[in-house]
N, C-alpha and C positions, 0 to 999 in steps of 0.2 A: 194265456197272458192277459192280465187285467188291462183294460183300456179306459179312457175318460168316459166313454159311454156307460160303463159299469157303475160309476160312482153314484148317479142319482138313484139307481135301483138298490144299491147297497145302503144308501142313506134311508131309503124307505124301509128296509129291513130293520135298521136301527130304530126308526120310529115305531115299528111294530113291537120291538123289544120294550120300548118305553111304555107302550100301551099295555103289554102283558104285565109289566111291573105295577102299573096303575091299577090293574084288576086284582093285584095280590099274588101274582105268579112270578116265578123267576123271569128275569129280563132277557127273553130270547124271542126273536121274530124272524120270519123267513117268507120269501115269496118265490114263485115260479114264473119265469118269463120266456117268451119265444126268442128266437135269434134276433128278431127286430125290436126287442125290448117291450113287447106288449105283455102286461101282467095278466097271467091266467088265473092265479089264485094266491091268496095271502093267508098266513097262519101266525098265531101267537102261541107261546107256551101257555098251557093250561093245566099243568100237572097238579097244582094245588086246588084250583076251583073244580076241576073234574075228578079229583082224587084218583088220578091215573098216572102212575109213574112213567108211562110211555107217551104221554101227551106232549112230546117235543114237537115244535113246529116243523122241523125237517122231516121227521117220521110221518107226520100227518100229510105233508106235501108229497112224499114218496108214495104213500098209500093212495093218495088221490090220483097221482099220475099213472100208477099201475092199473087203477080201476077205470079211469076216464079217458086216457090217451092211448092211441095206437102206439106200438113200439117205435114206429118211425117218427111220430110227433114227439114222444118222450125224448128221443135221441136228439131232438132239435131244441131242447130247453136248457135254461140255466137256472140254478137255484141261487138266490142271493140270500145270505143269512148273516145275522148279527154276530154269530160265533161259529167257529169251526165245528162241524158235526161230530158228535161222539161216535163211538164204535157202533152202537146200535143203529143210529141214524145213517152212518156212512154205509153200512151193509145194505140197508133198505134202499138207499139212493142208487147203489150199484145194481141191485136186483131190479129196480124200477127202470133202469136203462137211461137215466138222465145223462145229458152230455157233459155238464160242467157244474161246478160249485164255486161261488165267489163268497168269501167270508171276510168280516171285519176284524174280529178278535180271534186270535189263535187259542187253542186249548191250553198251550203253555202260558200265554199271557193271562188267560182267565184264572189259572192257578195262583198268579201273583196278586190278584185282587179279590178272590173269593176265599172265604174260610174253608178249610177242609171239611169233608163230610163226617169224619170221625169213624167211618166204617172201614173195617179191614177187608181185604180181598177174600172172596169165598174160595176155599180150597177146592180144587178139581182133581179127580183121579181118572185116569184112562190113557189111552184106549184099552179096551178089553173085549173079549168074545168076538174077535174079528170074523171068523167064519160064520157065526150065527147072525151077526148084524149085516154082513155082506149079503147073505142069503135073503134077508128081509128087504134090503135097500136096492140091491143091484137090478132086480127085475123092473123096477120103475124106470130106470135110466137106459135099459137095454130092450125096450119093447120092439 
C-alpha cells in the first residue's frame, strides 16, 4: 500500500522521466530505494539515444540489482517508476527479487495519452516437441 513517504520518491521518478525526454528519449524514469528511502540508483529511458529497445529504466535497475545486490538486499528495495512496468520489465523485476514497485502512471492510462505503436502482435506457435525440449531443459533444474 502506498504511503505519504512514497510520494517524494515517486516525484523524483517523474523528474527522471522529464530528464529522459529532454535528452530525446521516451519520458520514463525510475529509481531503486531501500526501505528507509535511501536512493541506491537512478535510471532514465535511453532507448533512442542508446539505440537499444531494451533500455527501459526499470529493466536497467532490475539488472543492476541482480548484479550488485545480495538477494536479501534486493528483497528490501522498492522501485519507484514514472509508469507501470511493461511485461519485459515486470519479469526482470520479479527475477531480480525486488520487494515492491510504486508507479505513477498505469499502462492503461499511458495508452490514453500515447499514440499507438502501429505494430501488430507477433504471432507465436507452440508448444511443441515436449519430450525433446524437456530432455534439454530438465537436467538444469534437477541437479
